KOLLUM-512428 format. One record per residue: residue number from 1; residue in three letters; x, y, z of N, C-alpha, C in turn. Coordinates in steps of 0.1 Angstrom, whole numbers. Atoms other than C-alpha are relative to their C-alpha. Layout:
<rs>
R   i  aa   n.X   n.Y   n.Z  ca.X  ca.Y  ca.Z   c.X   c.Y   c.Z
R NUM ALA     X     Y     Z     X     Y     Z     X     Y     Z
...
</rs>
This chain:
<rs>
R   i  aa   n.X   n.Y   n.Z  ca.X  ca.Y  ca.Z   c.X   c.Y   c.Z
R   1 MET    -1    -5     9   115    97   266   -11    -3   -13
R   2 VAL    13    -5     9    92    96   228     4    -9    -7
R   3 LEU     5    15    17    84    70   205    -8     7    -7
R   4 LEU    16    -2    12    69    64   172   -10    -6    -3
R   5 ALA    13     9     4    34    56   165    -4     3   -12
R   6 SER     9    -5    12    18    52   134   -19    -8     9
R   7 SER    14     5    -7   -22    51   140    -3    -6    -1
R   8 VAL     8    19    -4   -48    27   147    -9    -3   -17
R   9 LEU    -1    -3    17   -49     9   117   -21    -3    -2
R  10 LEU    12     1     4   -85    15    96     2    -7   -10
R  11 LEU     3     9     9   -97    -9    71   -11     3    -8
R  12 ALA    12   -13    11  -113     4    41    -7   -17    -4
R  13 ALA     9    14    11  -145   -21    24   -11     9     1
R  14 ALA     9    -7     7  -163    -8     1   -17   -10    -1
R  15 VAL    18     7     0  -202   -16     2    -6    -4   -18
R  16 ALA     7     1    11  -217   -35   -28   -10    10   -10
R  17 CYS    11    -7     8  -237   -10   -57   -13    -6    -7
R  18 GLY    12     3     6  -272   -13   -64    -1     4   -20
R  19 PRO     3     0    17  -281    -8  -107     1    16     3
R  20 ALA    -5   -18     3  -272    28  -117   -17     2     0
R  21 GLU    26     0     7  -309    45  -120     3     6   -16
R  22 GLY     8    -1    15  -322    47  -152     8   -11    -7
R  23 SER     0    10     8  -309    12  -164   -11    -7     0
R  24 ASP     6    11     2  -325   -12  -180     1    -8     0
R  25 SER    -8    14    -2  -324   -39  -164   -17   -14    -6
R  26 LYS     9    18    13  -351   -64  -192    13     2    -6
R  27 GLY    -8     0    13  -318   -56  -211    -7     7   -17
R  28 SER     3    -6     5  -321   -39  -244    12    -8   -14
R  29 GLU   -13    11    11  -305   -53  -280     6    16    -5
R  30 PRO    -5   -13     4  -283   -29  -289     0     0   -17
R  31 ALA     3    -6    10  -278    -8  -323     4   -15   -13
R  32 ALA    -2    15     9  -280   -31  -355    18     1    -5
R  33 ALA   -13     0     3  -243   -20  -364     6    -7    10
R  34 ASP   -11     3   -11  -230   -28  -334    -4   -20     4
R  35 LYS     0    18    -1  -247   -70  -329     7    -3   -11
R  36 GLY   -10    12     5  -221   -94  -344    18    10    -2
R  37 ALA   -19   -11     8  -190   -64  -350     7     0    13
R  38 ALA   -24    10    -8  -152   -73  -335    -2    16    -2
R  39 ARG    -9   -10    -4  -138   -53  -317    15     1     2
R  40 THR    -4     5    -2  -104   -52  -308     2     3    17
R  41 VAL    -2    -9   -10   -91   -50  -274    13     4     9
R  42 GLN    -8   -11   -10   -76   -24  -255    10    -6    15
R  43 PRO    -5     4   -14   -52   -29  -224   -10     6     8
R  44 ALA    16    -8    -4   -74   -18  -197    12     1    16
R  45 GLY    -2    -8   -18   -67     0  -157    16     5     0
R  46 ARG   -12    -6     1   -36    12  -140     8   -10     6
R  47 ALA   -15    13    -3     1    -8  -135    -5     7    16
R  48 PRO   -11     0   -17     7    -6   -95     6    12    -1
R  49 GLN   -15   -14    -1    28    25   -81     0    -5    17
R  50 VAL    -5    -2   -16    41    34   -48    -4    13     0
R  51 LYS     5    -9    -4    19    57   -28     7     6    10
R  52 LEU    -9   -12   -12    29    88    -5   -13    -2     8
R  53 ALA    10     3    -6    12    75    24     5    12     9
R  54 GLY     1   -10    -3    26   115    41    14    11     8
R  55 ALA   -13    -5    -7    51   140    59     6    -6    12
R  56 VAL    -8     7   -16    75   129    82     4    10     5
R  57 ASP     0    -9    -9    69   140   113     6    -3    15
R  58 ILE    -8     1    -3    90   145   134     3     4    16
R  59 LYS    10   -11   -15    81   152   180    12    -1     7
R  60 SER     2     4   -19    92   157   213    -4    -2     7
R  61 VAL    12    -3    -8    84   159   242    -1    13     8
R  62 GLN     3   -15     4    95   193   241     9     0    -8
R  63 SER    -5    -3    16   109   212   217    19     4    10
R  64 CYS   -14    -4     5   146   223   213    -4    17     9
R  65 ASP     7    -5    -5   127   260   221    -4     0    13
R  66 ASP     4    -3   -10   115   253   247    10    -1    14
R  67 VAL   -17     8   -10   149   235   268     7    12     1
R  68 LYS    -7   -19    -4   161   269   257    -5     8    10
R  69 ALA     8   -12    -9   134   289   276     6    -4    15
R  70 ALA    -7     6   -13   148   269   309    10    -1     5
R  71 LEU   -15     7    -4   182   264   308     4    11    19
R  72 VAL    -4    -1   -10   183   286   336    -4    -8    12
R  73 ALA     1    16   -14   162   257   362     8    -8    -3
R  74 TYR   -15    13    11   187   237   340    11     6    12
R  75 ALA   -10    -3   -12   213   250   357     4     4    17
R  76 SER     2     0    -9   200   255   387    -2   -13    14
R  77 LYS     0     4    -2   198   225   389    10   -15    -3
R  78 GLY   -14     9    -2   237   213   383    -5    -5   -16
R  79 PHE     0    -2    10   230   214   347    14     1   -11
R  80 LYS    -2     2    11   256   221   323     2     4   -18
R  81 HIS     1    -5    15   255   211   289   -12   -11    -2
R  82 LEU     7    12     3   223   201   277    -4     1   -20
R  83 THR     4     5    14   211   185   242   -12     1   -11
R  84 CYS    19     5    12   177   180   217     4     2   -12
R  85 LEU    -3    -3     8   167   172   191   -11     2   -10
R  86 LYS     9    -5     8   146   187   160    -3    -4   -16
R  87 LYS     1    -5    14   136   189   131     4    15    -7
R  88 PRO    -3   -10     2   149   213   111    -9    12    -7
R  89 ALA    10    -8     3   131   243   104    -2    -2   -18
R  90 LYS     2     5    10   138   237    68     5   -12    -5
R  91 ALA    -3    10     7   143   206    57     6    -6   -20
R  92 PRO    -4     1    10   160   196    20    -7    -7   -10
R  93 SER    13    -4     8   136   199    -6     9   -12   -12
R  94 THR     1     3    14   137   178   -41    -2     2    -8
R  95 ALA     5    -9     9   135   195   -73    -8   -15    -7
R  96 PRO     7     9     9   108   181   -93     1    -6    -8
R  97 SER    -6    12    12   123   167  -119    10   -10     5
R  98 ASP    -9    13    -9   148   150   -99    -6   -14     4
R  99 VAL     9    14    -1   115   132   -86    -7    -2   -12
R 100 ALA    -1     5    10   100   127  -120     8    -6    -5
R 101 LYS    -7     6     3   130   110  -133    -2    -8    11
R 102 ALA     1     9   -10   133    90  -102   -13   -15    -3
R 103 ALA    16     5    -4    97    80  -104    -1    -6   -22
R 104 ALA     5    11     8    99    67  -142    15    -8    -4
R 105 SER   -13     1     6   135    53  -140   -10   -20     7
R 106 ALA     4    18    -2   111    17  -125   -13    -3     2
R 107 GLN    16    -2     6    73     6  -135    -6   -13     9
R 108 PRO     2   -11    -3    63     3  -108    10     1    14
R 109 MET    -8    -2    -8    85    22   -84     0     2    14
R 110 SER    -5     5   -14    98     8   -47    -2     8    12
R 111 ALA     6   -11   -10    89    32   -18    15     0     6
R 112 ALA   -10    -2    -1   125    25    -7     6    11    -9
R 113 ALA   -10    -9     6   141    44   -38    -8    19     1
R 114 GLN     5   -15    -3   114    73   -37     1     3     9
R 115 CYS    -4    -3   -13   120    77    -2    20     8     3
R 116 ASN   -16   -11    -3   160    82    -9    -4    10   -11
R 117 VAL    -5   -17     7   154   114   -35   -15    11     0
R 118 THR     7   -10    -2   126   128   -19    -2     6    18
R 119 MET    -6    -3   -12   137   138    17   -19     4    12
R 120 GLY     9     0    -9   109   139    44   -14    -1    -4
R 121 GLN     8    11     1    84   116    34   -11   -12     0
R 122 TRP     6    20    -1    62    86    38    -3    -8   -15
R 123 TYR    -1     4     7    65    63    13    -4   -13     1
R 124 PHE     8    21    -1    45    24     6    -9    -7    -5
R 125 THR     5     7    15    32    -4   -14    -4    -8    10
R 126 ARG    11     5    -5    12   -30     2     6   -11     9
R 127 PHE    -3     7   -12    39   -44    20    17     5     2
R 128 GLU   -15    -9     0    70   -20    25    -5    16    -2
R 129 ALA     5   -15    -5    71    16    34    17     6     3
R 130 CYS   -17   -12     3   100    41    33    -2    10     8
R 131 GLY    -1   -13     1   107    73    52    13     5     4
R 132 SER   -20    -7    -3   144    98    56   -11    12     3
R 133 ALA    -4    -9    -5   148   128    74     8     8     0
R 134 SER   -10    -8    -6   166   157    86    -3    -2    16
R 135 LEU     6    -2   -17   175   157   121    12    10     4
R 136 ARG   -14    -9    -6   199   185   139    -4    -5    14
R 137 TYR    -3     8   -12   212   178   170     2    22     4
R 138 ASP    -8   -13    -7   218   216   197    -1    -4    13
R 139 VAL    -2     0   -12   231   221   222    14    12     6
R 140 PHE     6   -11    -4   226   244   250    17     1    12
R 141 ASP    -4    -1   -11   254   260   274   -15     5    11
R 142 THR     8    -2   -10   230   263   310     0    14     1
R 143 ARG    -8    -9    -4   256   290   320    -5    18    -6
R 144 THR     2    -3    14   256   312   289   -12     6    -4
R 145 ARG    10    -3     6   224   307   278    -1     1   -15
R 146 LYS     0    -2    21   236   304   242     0   -16    -2
R 147 THR    -3    18    14   236   272   218    23     2    -7
R 148 ILE   -11    -7    -3   273   266   220     6   -17    -9
R 149 GLY    -5    19     6   276   230   194   -14    -2    -8
R 150 GLY    13     6     2   253   214   171    -1   -10    -8
R 151 ALA    -2     8    18   250   186   138   -10    -5    -3
R 152 THR     9     7    13   230   179   112    -1   -16     0
R 153 PHE     5    12     3   215   140   107    -8    -2   -15
R 154 THR    12     5     8   201   121    77    -2   -17     4
R 155 ALA     6    11    -5   173    95    91    -2   -12    -6
R 156 ARG     5     4    13   162    65    67    -6   -13     8
R 157 GLN     4     8    -6   138    39    81    -6    -7   -14
R 158 GLU    11     3    10   120    14    60    -4   -17     1
R 159 PHE     6    17    -8    97   -17    72    -8    -3   -13
R 160 ILE     0     7    14    98   -45    49    -8   -14     6
R 161 LEU     7    16   -15    65   -73    61    -3   -13   -13
R 162 GLN    -5    10    -1    61  -106    53   -16   -12   -13
R 163 PRO    13     7     8    30  -121    26    -4   -13     5
R 164 LYS    13    11     0    28  -154    39    18   -10    12
R 165 SER    -3     4   -16    51  -152    74     0    20    12
R 166 GLY     6   -16   -12    44  -128   111    12     6     1
R 167 SER   -12    -7    -2    80  -118   104     0    12    -9
R 168 TRP     2   -11    11    87   -88    95    14    13     3
R 169 LYS    -9   -10    -9   119   -60    99     2    11   -10
R 170 THR   -11   -13    10   136   -27    92    10    -1    -2
R 171 ASP    -9    -6     6   158   -17    73     9    22     4
R 172 VAL     0   -18    -1   177    20    85    16    -1     2
R 173 SER   -13    -2     0   205    40    85    -3    20     6
R 174 LEU     0   -16   -12   219    77   104    14     3    -2
R 175 ARG   -11    -8     7   245    95    85     0    15     4
R 176 LEU    -4   -11    -9   262   122   107     3    14   -15
R 177 ASP    -4   -11    11   261   156    79    13     6     2
R 178 SER   -17    -6    -6   282   174    97    -3    10    19
R 179 ALA    -4    -3   -20   291   192   138     7    12    -1
R 180 TRP    -9   -12     1   306   218   152    -5     5    14
R 181 GLY     4    -2   -13   314   236   185     0   -12     7
R 182 ALA     9    15    -9   302   209   216    -2   -12    -9
R 183 ALA     3    12     9   292   186   191     9   -15     4
R 184 LYS   -15     5    -4   318   162   204    -5   -15     4
R 185 GLY     6     6   -12   319   130   213   -16   -12    -4
R 186 LEU    14     3     5   285   119   188    -4   -19    10
R 187 ARG     0    13    -3   273    84   198   -12     1    -1
R 188 ALA    19    -2    10   233    72   181    -5   -15     5
R 189 ALA    11     9     4   207    47   189    -5    -5    -5
R 190 TRP    16     3    13   181    30   172    -5   -10     8
R 191 GLN     6    -1     2   149    16   184   -11    -5    -4
R 192 THR     9    -3     4   120     2   174   -12   -11     4
R 193 ALA     3     7    -6    93   -14   191   -21    -8    -6
R 194 CYS    11    -2    -4    57   -22   192   -13    -1     2
R 195 SER     5    -7   -11    26   -10   205   -14    -6    -8
R 196 PRO    -2     3   -10     3   -28   218    17    -6     1
R 197 ALA   -16     4     5    40   -45   227    -5   -13     0
R 198 ALA     1    15     4    19   -81   230     3    -3    -9
R 199 ALA     8     4    10    13   -80   194    13    -1    -4
R 200 CYS   -18     1     2    62   -80   192     5     4     4
R 201 GLY   -10    -4   -16    91   -81   208     9     7    -5
R 202 ALA    -7    -5     5   108   -54   206    16    -2    -8
R 203 GLY   -14     0     7   145   -47   183    12    13     1
R 204 THR    -8   -10    -6   177   -23   186     1    -4   -13
R 205 ALA    -7    -3    13   194   -15   150    13    -3     1
R 206 TRP   -16     5    -5   231   -18   166    -3    -3    13
R 207 SER     0    -2   -16   237   -27   200     7     7     3
R 208 GLY    -8   -18   -11   238     4   226     1     7   -10
R 209 ALA    -4   -15     7   250    35   214    13    -2    -7
R 210 ARG    -7     0     9   272    33   184     7    19     3
R 211 SER    -1   -12     5   299    63   179    -4     7   -14
R 212 ILE     3     1    21   293    82   142    11    15     0
R 213 GLY   -10   -13     5   317   107   129    -5     5   -12
R 214 VAL     9   -17    13   309   141   100     5   -15   -12
R 215 GLY     3     8    13   302   117    65     0   -11     0
R 216 LYS     1    23    10   298    79    74   -15     3    11
R 217 THR    11     9     2   268    60    79     1    -4    11
R 218 LEU    -1    14   -10   253    36   109    -7   -13    -6
R 219 TYR     9     5     7   234    11    96    -3   -12     4
R 220 GLY    13    10   -11   207   -15   108    -8    -4    -2
R 221 GLY    11     5     0   182   -32   109   -11   -13    12
R 222 THR     2    12   -10   156   -53   136    -6    -6    -4
R 223 SER     4    12     0   137   -81   140   -18     0     5
R 224 HIS    16     1   -11   102   -87   149    -8    -9    -5
R 225 ALA    12    17     5    76  -114   150   -13    -1     4
R 226 TRP    11    -5    -4    43  -110   149    -8   -14     9
R 227 ARG     3     8    -2    24  -130   181    -9    -4    -3
R 228 ALA    14     8     2    -7  -143   167    -9    -4    11
R 229 GLY    12     3   -14   -26  -135   198   -12     0    -5
R 230 GLN    13    -2     2   -58  -128   176    -3    -9   -13
R 231 ASN    -3     4    19   -69  -143   141     8    17    -8
R 232 VAL    -5   -14     6   -65  -104   129     3    10     7
R 233 GLN    -8    -7   -11   -44   -80   145     5    15    -8
R 234 GLY    -9   -11     1   -35   -41   139     7     8     3
R 235 PHE    -7     1   -10    -7   -30   159     6    17    -9
R 236 LYS   -11   -10     5    22     8   152    10    -5     7
R 237 ALA   -11    -2     3    55     7   148     3    11    12
R 238 GLN     0   -13    -8    68    28   173    16     3    -3
R 239 THR   -18     0     6   110    39   165     9    14    11
R 240 LYS    -3   -11   -12   127    63   196    14    -3    -5
R 241 VAL   -14     1     8   163    74   180     6     9     7
R 242 THR   -11    -4    -4   190    84   203    13     6    -2
R 243 ILE   -11    -7     2   220   115   205     4    -1    10
R 244 THR   -12    -7   -14   248   121   231    13     0    -5
R 245 GLY    -5    -2     2   273   133   229    10     5    15
R 246 ALA   -11    -2   -15   308   139   255    -9     9     9
R 247 ASN     4   -17   -12   297   155   289   -10     4    -7
R 248 GLN    12    -8     0   264   162   281   -14   -10     2
R 249 ILE     9     5    -5   226   153   288   -12    -1   -11
R 250 LEU     5    -1    14   200   151   256   -14    -8    15
R 251 LEU     9     0    -3   170   157   272   -11    -9    -8
R 252 TYR    13     8     1   146   150   248     3    -9   -16
R 253 PRO    -9     9    14   155   122   220   -12     3   -11
R 254 ALA     4     3    10   141   125   185   -13    -9     0
R 255 SER     5    13     7   111    99   173    -9     4   -17
R 256 PHE    16     0    10    90    95   140    -9    -3     0
R 257 GLU    12     4   -13    58    88   144    -8     2   -18
R 258 PRO    -1     7     3    46    71   111   -13     3    -3
R 259 PRO    14    -6    -3     9    86    97   -11   -17    -2
R 260 GLY    11     6     1   -20    65    99     2   -22    -8
R 261 LYS    -2    12    10   -17    50    68     7   -15    -1
R 262 LEU    -7    10     1    10    27    75    -2    -3    15
R 263 THR     9     4   -12    -6     9   108     6   -14   -10
R 264 ILE    -2    10     5     5   -25   101   -10   -11     5
R 265 ARG    13    18    -5   -25   -58   103    12   -12    -3
R 266 CYS    -6    17     7   -11   -93   101   -13    -6     5
R 267 ASP    12     1    -7   -40  -119   104     6   -14    -2
R 268 LYS    -1    16     7   -40  -161    99   -13    -2    -1
R 269 ILE    13     7    11   -72  -166    76     1     3   -12
R 270 ALA    -1     3     7   -62  -150    49    -2   -12   -12
R 271 SER    -3    10     4   -48  -174    34     1   -19     2
R 272 GLY     9    12    -7   -59  -202    55    14    -9     5
R 273 THR   -15     8    -3   -23  -222    58    14    13     2
R 274 SER    -9    -6     0     2  -190    63    -8    13    13
R 275 VAL    -1   -19    -8     1  -159    89     6    10   -12
R 276 GLY   -11   -15    10    16  -126    70    -6    13     3
R 277 CYS     8   -16    -4    12   -87    73     0     3    -9
R 278 VAL     7   -11     8     3   -55    51     2     8    11
R 279 PHE     6   -17    -3    -4   -20    50    -8    -5    -4
R 280 PRO    12     4    15   -40   -25    46    -9     9   -12
R 281 SER     4   -12     6   -42    13    38     6     3   -17
R 282 PHE    -3    -1    12   -25     2     5   -11    -8    -5
R 283 THR    15     3    19   -54    -6   -25    10    -9    -5
R 284 PRO   -14     8    12   -33   -39   -43    -6    -5   -11
R 285 THR    10     9    17   -37   -49   -81     1    -7    -7
R 286 MET     1    20     4   -40   -81   -95    -1     7   -15
R 287 THR    -5     5    15   -22   -80  -129    -1   -10    -9
R 288 LEU     3     3    10   -33   -98  -154     7     3   -16
R 289 PRO     2     0    13   -18  -103  -187    -8    -3   -13
R 290 LEU    11     2     6   -35  -101  -220     3    -5    -4
R 291 LYS    -4    12    16   -28  -136  -236    -8   -10    -1
R 292 ASN     9     9     3   -57  -155  -234   -17     6    -4
R 293 ARG    12   -10     5   -96  -146  -240    -9     2    14
R 294 GLY     8     4   -13  -107  -148  -205     6    12     7
R 295 GLN    -8   -15     3   -82  -117  -202    -7    13    -4
R 296 ALA     6   -19     8   -97  -100  -228   -12    -1     2
R 297 ASN    14    -6   -11  -131  -103  -214    -1     6    12
R 298 VAL    -2   -12    -9  -119   -88  -184     0    11     0
R 299 ALA    -3    -8     5  -101   -62  -203   -10     8    -3
R 300 TRP    11    -4     9  -132   -54  -226    -6     7    12
R 301 SER    12     1    -9  -151   -53  -195    -2    13     4
R 302 MET    -5   -12   -13  -133   -26  -174    -4     3   -13
R 303 SER     1   -12     5  -134    -5  -202   -10     2    -5
R 304 ASN    11    -1     7  -171    -6  -213   -10    -2     3
R 305 LEU     9     6   -14  -191   -16  -184     0    18     3
R 306 THR    -1   -15    -9  -208    16  -166    10     5    10
R 307 ASP    -7    -4   -15  -186    17  -140    13    -3     5
R 308 HIS   -16    -1     1  -153    11  -150     8   -11     9
R 309 TRP    -1    10   -12  -149   -21  -123    17     0     3
R 310 GLY   -21     9    -8  -112   -24  -106    12    13    -8
R 311 TRP   -12   -10     6   -96     7  -130     0    10     9
R 312 GLU    -4   -11    -8   -82    29  -106     1    11    -3
R 313 GLY     0   -10     1   -88    62  -115    -8     6   -14
R 314 LYS     8    -6     8  -116    61  -138   -12   -17    10
R 315 GLY    13    11    -7  -139    36  -119    -1    -6    13
R 316 ARG     3     9   -18  -148    15   -89     2    -9     6
R 317 PRO    -8    11    -7  -129   -10   -65    -2    -7    -5
R 318 LEU     6    18     3  -138   -49   -71     4     4    17
R 319 THR    -5     5   -12  -139   -60   -32    -5   -16    -2
R 320 ARG     3    17    -2  -138   -97   -21   -10     3     8
R 321 GLU     7     9    -4  -167  -118   -16     6   -15     4
R 322 ALA    -5     5    -1  -147  -143     6    -8   -14     2
R 323 ASP     8    11    -2  -180  -169    12    -6    -2   -11
R 324 GLU    -3     8    16  -174  -193   -15   -15    -8    -1
R 325 SER    10    -5     3  -210  -200   -11   -10    10   -13
R 326 VAL     4   -15     9  -223  -166   -22     5     0    -8
R 327 ALA    -2     0    12  -200  -166   -49    -6   -10   -10
R 328 ASN    12     9    11  -218  -198   -64    -7     5     0
R 329 ALA    16   -16     7  -248  -181   -64     1     9    -5
R 330 ASN    -9    -8    15  -233  -154   -83     0    -4    -9
R 331 ARG     1     9     9  -225  -174  -104   -12    -4    -7
R 332 GLY     9     8     8  -253  -192  -108   -10    12     2
R 333 LYS     9   -12     2  -277  -159  -112     5     7   -15
R 334 VAL     2   -14     2  -261  -138  -132     7   -19   -21
R 335 CYS     5     5    14  -252  -173  -158    -3   -11    -1
R 336 ASP    13    17     3  -283  -187  -162    -9    -3   -15
R 337 SER    -1     5    12  -299  -195  -187    -5     4   -19
R 338 THR    -7   -10    12  -294  -159  -209    11    -9   -10
R 339 PHE   -10     1     5  -265  -179  -220    -1   -16    -6
R 340 LYS    -2    14    10  -264  -207  -250    17     2    -7
R 341 LYS   -13     0     6  -231  -217  -256     4    -1   -19
R 342 ASP     0    -9     6  -216  -206  -284    13   -16    -8
R 343 PRO    -3     3    14  -207  -237  -315    15     7    -3
R 344 THR   -16   -12     2  -174  -215  -325    11     1     8
R 345 VAL   -14    -2    -8  -156  -218  -289    -1   -13     5
R 346 PRO    -4    16    -4  -140  -248  -277    -4     0    15
R 347 GLU     9     5    -9  -157  -262  -249    -1    20    13
R 348 ASP    -2   -16    -2  -173  -226  -243    -5    -7    14
R 349 SER     0     2   -14  -178  -218  -206    -3    21    -1
R 350 CYS     0   -21    -5  -196  -180  -192     5     3    11
R 351 ASP    -2    -9   -13  -179  -163  -175     0    16     2
R 352 GLU     5   -12   -15  -190  -132  -155    11     2     2
R 353 PHE   -10   -15    -7  -174   -98  -149    -8    12     4
R 354 PRO   -11     0   -10  -173   -83  -123    -1   -18     6
R 355 PHE    -3    12    -5  -159  -119  -106   -10    -4     8
R 356 ALA    12     6    -9  -188  -142   -88    10     2    12
R 357 ALA    -6   -10   -14  -159  -134   -57     3     9     0
R 358 THR    -1    -9    -6  -167  -103   -52    -5     6    -5
R 359 ASN    11     2   -11  -192   -85   -33   -11    15   -12
R 360 GLN    -1    -5    11  -194   -65   -74    -4    -9   -13
R 361 SER     5     9     5  -210   -94   -86   -14     8    -4
R 362 GLY    10   -11     9  -239   -87  -112   -16    -5    10
R 363 ALA    12     5   -11  -265  -109   -87     1     4    11
R 364 GLN    -1    -6   -13  -254   -91   -55    -3    15    -7
R 365 LEU     2   -16     1  -259   -58   -77   -19    -2    -3
R 366 GLY     6     2     2  -294   -72   -84    -6    -5   -17
R 367 LEU    -5     6     8  -285   -86  -116    -3   -12    -6
R 368 THR     1     9     3  -293  -114  -137     9    -2   -16
R 369 GLY    -2     2    16  -281  -127  -171    -2    11   -16
R 370 ARG     1    -4     7  -299  -111  -191     2    23    -3
R 371 ASN     1   -20    -1  -293   -76  -179    14     5    -7
R 372 CYS   -10     1     6  -256   -82  -190     3    -2   -14
R 373 ALA    -5     2    17  -237   -76  -224     6   -19     2
R 374 GLU    -9    12     5  -228  -106  -240    11     0    -8
R 375 ILE    -5     0     6  -200  -111  -256    14   -10    -5
R 376 ARG   -12    11     8  -171  -133  -278    11     2     1
R 377 PRO   -13     0     6  -129  -128  -275    -2   -10    -9
R 378 ASP    -4    13    13  -118  -144  -306    16     7    -1
R 379 MET   -17     5     1   -83  -155  -312     5    14    -7
R 380 PRO   -15   -12     1   -57  -127  -315     5     2   -17
R 381 SER    -2    -5    16   -57  -106  -357    13    16     6
R 382 GLY   -21   -12     1   -21   -86  -361     2     0    17
R 383 GLY    -3    -2   -16   -18   -95  -321    -5     4     3
R 384 ARG    11    -4    -7   -42   -82  -308   -15   -10     5
R 385 TYR     6     6    -1   -73  -101  -295   -16    13    -1
R 386 THR    19    -9     6  -109   -89  -310   -12   -10    11
R 387 LEU    12     1    -4  -143   -89  -297   -10     0    -5
R 388 THR     8    -1    10  -174   -98  -312   -14     6     3
R 389 TYR     7    -7    -9  -209   -77  -294   -11   -14    -6
R 390 LEU     4     7    11  -229  -102  -295   -19     1    11
R 391 ASN    10   -10   -10  -262   -84  -268     6     7     6
R 392 ASN    -1     0   -16  -267   -68  -244    14    14     2
R 393 THR   -17    -3    -8  -236   -44  -249     0    14     3
R 394 SER   -10   -11   -11  -239    -6  -237   -15     0     8
R 395 GLY     8   -13   -11  -250    11  -205     0   -18     9
R 396 ARG     0     7    -2  -241   -22  -197     9    -2    16
R 397 ARG    -7    -2   -12  -231   -30  -154    11   -11     6
R 398 CYS    -4    21    -7  -226   -71  -155     7     1   -20
R 399 THR    -6     9    14  -204   -91  -188    -7   -15     1
R 400 ILE     6    15    11  -214  -129  -204     8    -5    -7
R 401 GLY    -4     3    12  -187  -137  -221     3   -18    -3
R 402 HIS    -2    10     3  -180  -169  -243    13    -2    -4
R 403 VAL   -16     1     4  -144  -181  -232    -5   -14    -1
R 404 PRO   -10    17    -7  -126  -216  -234    -2     1    21
R 405 ASN     1    -7   -14  -134  -230  -204    17     3     8
R 406 ARG   -15   -10    -4   -94  -232  -197     6     9     4
R 407 GLU    -7   -18    -4   -87  -198  -202   -11     6    12
R 408 ASN     5    -2   -13  -118  -193  -179     5    -1    14
R 409 GLY     1     3   -12  -105  -210  -154    10     4     3
R 410 SER    -9    -4    -3   -73  -194  -159     0    11    13
R 411 VAL     3    -8    -6   -85  -163  -146    -3     4    17
R 412 GLY     9     2   -17  -108  -177  -116    10    -7    11
R 413 GLY   -18     5   -11   -70  -189  -103    12    10     1
R 414 SER    -8    -6    -5   -49  -161  -104    -7    11     9
R 415 LEU    10    -3   -12   -78  -143   -86     6    -6    15
R 416 SER    -2    10    -6   -77  -166   -59    15    -1     7
R 417 THR   -16    -2    -7   -39  -168   -56     2    12     1
R 418 PHE     6   -10    -2   -45  -134   -57    -3     7    18
R 419 TYR     4    -2   -14   -58  -130   -28     5    -2    14
R 420 GLN    -9     5   -11   -38  -152   -10    18     5     3
R 421 ASN   -14    -1     2    -2  -143   -22    -6    21    12
R 422 ASN    -4    -5     1   -20  -102   -12    -9     6    16
R 423 ARG     2     0   -11   -35  -114    19   -17    10     2
R 424 VAL    11    -6    -2   -70   -94    11   -14    -4     7
R 425 LEU    10     5    -4   -95  -101    30   -14     4    -4
R 426 ASN    13     3     7  -133  -106    33    -5    17     1
R 427 ASP     3   -10    -4  -148   -66    20     9    11    -9
R 428 GLU   -17    -3     1  -113   -56     9    -6     6   -10
R 429 LYS     1    -8    10  -112   -31   -18    16    -5    -8
R 430 PHE   -13     7     9   -87   -44   -48    -1    12   -19
R 431 TRP     7    -5    11   -84   -26   -82     9   -12   -12
R 432 LEU     0    14     6   -76   -47  -117    15     9   -12
R 433 SER    -5    -2    11   -48   -43  -149     5   -15    -6
R 434 VAL     3     7    12   -51   -62  -178     8     5   -16
R 435 ARG   -10   -11     1   -15   -54  -198     2   -13    -9
</rs>
């Protein structure tokens, strides 16, 4: 029997970057026209979207061509009718316009929606993955060495992980699209398991082998629970699809093989209160509304700092600093004596960016407050936040913003919740979107 497996877990950990070449570590005054000038704060970052994980790879221990070439040998052993499953030479394709239309229908689009319109590919998010493909079933007569029947199927599998539970599941479907000749009395079975097996229990999509007719679809699902033998564990998902016909022997079942990006990682340390599972190859995005001055501070910084921290497709990702003592030290080094409270800001506080709880905090870049852009986000004017430049706004890698303490804390609270809900581990990457 052939099993479907995803590749070994790869945890991406970004390394904090040092100061950019040519940067002025002493800081510099902005141009006279800039100091004290107001600017409109624009949305920043890219909204999260489903990602392509790779092509659906359907394999068997031995190809149907190999089986056909060995029919004489099988006949000598008493086999009359043999069958095998394989991927068609030309899988159905989706017109680019249809894919674009589907992608535009939902922001962000789900992996399940995308795999419904694009055959032969795996798509995924932090907690979901989906793939679909066509299968071909051939029936051979060992005496005449001819193909005497066949069938085509559409198979679909969706993985659904839980951020605050070690339990996860799959939803599957198998449709018989066509059948001819000796491909009669077809029955199908579907099983998904974990590798290593100790990571979780196996499950079957439905009980035993069920009959299936042309135009009919079998629906089912499997349930699994991570056994939490380790603090963090990556493991593979293995699926076997078996189809048999009347008076036939299926030598080599088809198997799906999700790419390595679809390795599952479960942990019991990210949130401190629960276990949960993710696809770690998907870099999550922290989304913030542009509704207070702390959020405006983040949006301006993403747009104007030289590294464009957190802006997918334009800048560099942020990575989590999980050690609270290090985060506190980062905050102290950036929010130093350079910061003087602004009497025009109620309960003024130093709002640093990149966040103190990241490896990209100015302190970990070897910077202090005097090296950072100093800005004051102001209340909305005409429906948009504005911002006043106070000092050091050109060519900077960090920001200290004058933000009311409550609005400063709201961003910090959002970051903490984001880390927990997305099970972002120490040194793990993430993006930002402020809209």
